[in-house]
N, C-alpha and C positions, 0 to 999 in steps of 0.2 A: 862457526865451528863445523867441521866436516865429520861425517860418520866414518866408520872403520875403513870402508873401501873408497873414500874420497867423495862419497855422495853427501851433498850438503842437505841440511834439513829442508830448505826450500825445494831442492830438486826431488827429495824423497816425497814431499807432498804433491809435487807436480806428477810424479810417477804414479802415486796412489790415485790421484784424480783421473789421470788418463786411463788407467786400467779399470777403475770404477765406471767411468763414462762408457767405455767399450762394453762392459758387462750390461749396463742399462740399455744401451742402444741395440745390442745383439739380442738374439732370441734365447739367451741363457737364463736359467733360473735366477730370480732376483732375491738373493739371500741377505738377511740382516747381518750386521757386524757380528752379533752373537752366534748366529747360525754358521757364518763363515769360520769363526774361531773354533767352534765345535768340529766342523768338518775338517779343518786343517789339523786339529789335534788328533782326530781319528786316523787321518792318512799319514801324518808325519811322525807321530809317536808310535812305538811298537805296541801291537795288541797284547792282551785283550783289553777291550774298552767296555765298561759297563756304565749304565745310567748313574749309578751311585758314585763311581770314580770320577766321571765327568762333572757331576754336580759339585763334588768336593773340590776338584781342581779349579773350576770356574767360580767357586764360592756362590753358587745359586742353589735353589731347591731342585729336587728331582722332577717335579712337575714342569719347571722351566726347561730342563733338558728334554723331557718327553715332548713338550709342545714343539721345540725346535726339530727334534727327530721326526715328528709327525710331518712337518712341512718338508723336510729333506727327503723323507720316505716317499712322498707324493711325486717327487722328481726322480726317484730311484737312485739317489745319491748314496744312501745307506740302507741297510736292512737291520732288523732286530730279530733276536730269537732268545728263548729261555736258555739259561745255562743248565745243561743236564746234570752237572755235578752239584749245583746249588740252585734250585728252582727259584730262589728269591732274586737272583741276579738276572738282568736282561743284558745280553751281549750285543754290542753294536758291531756290525760287519760292514766291511768295505764292499763296494760294487764296481763293476766295470764302468758304469755310467759316471759314478763319482770320481773314479780315477781319471777318466777322460776329461771330466769337467775341470779338475784341478790341473791336469797337464796343460789344457788349453789356457787356463788362467796363468800358469807359469810361463807359457810361451808368450802370452800378451805382455806380461811384466818384463820379460827379457827383451822383447822387441821394443817396447817403450823405453826401456833403459838405454838401449843402443842408440835410439834417436837423440838422446840428450848429450851424448858424448862427442 
């Protein structure tokens, strides 16, 4: 069975593997699947993003999101700050480094996809 654009499940897995392998071999931050999902959510979905909203969306606790954000913050992929209008909320902000990281990841995926055609 082919996926929507003609990509077979086998080719989709090969593509995922190739991009993952490049990430591991390069000097890029090594993110877990959960961290990558959080990062993609922050960059692909419109803001604002809060720890509370991400926890609800991913069906995990706020401490799980906080730990992931701590790791990504060390790589400068995201920033956090208190919401001035509601100090209980922590807003997650995009960074230039994070945008460049995902742009490179997208470029890798596109290049690997072209190799298989």
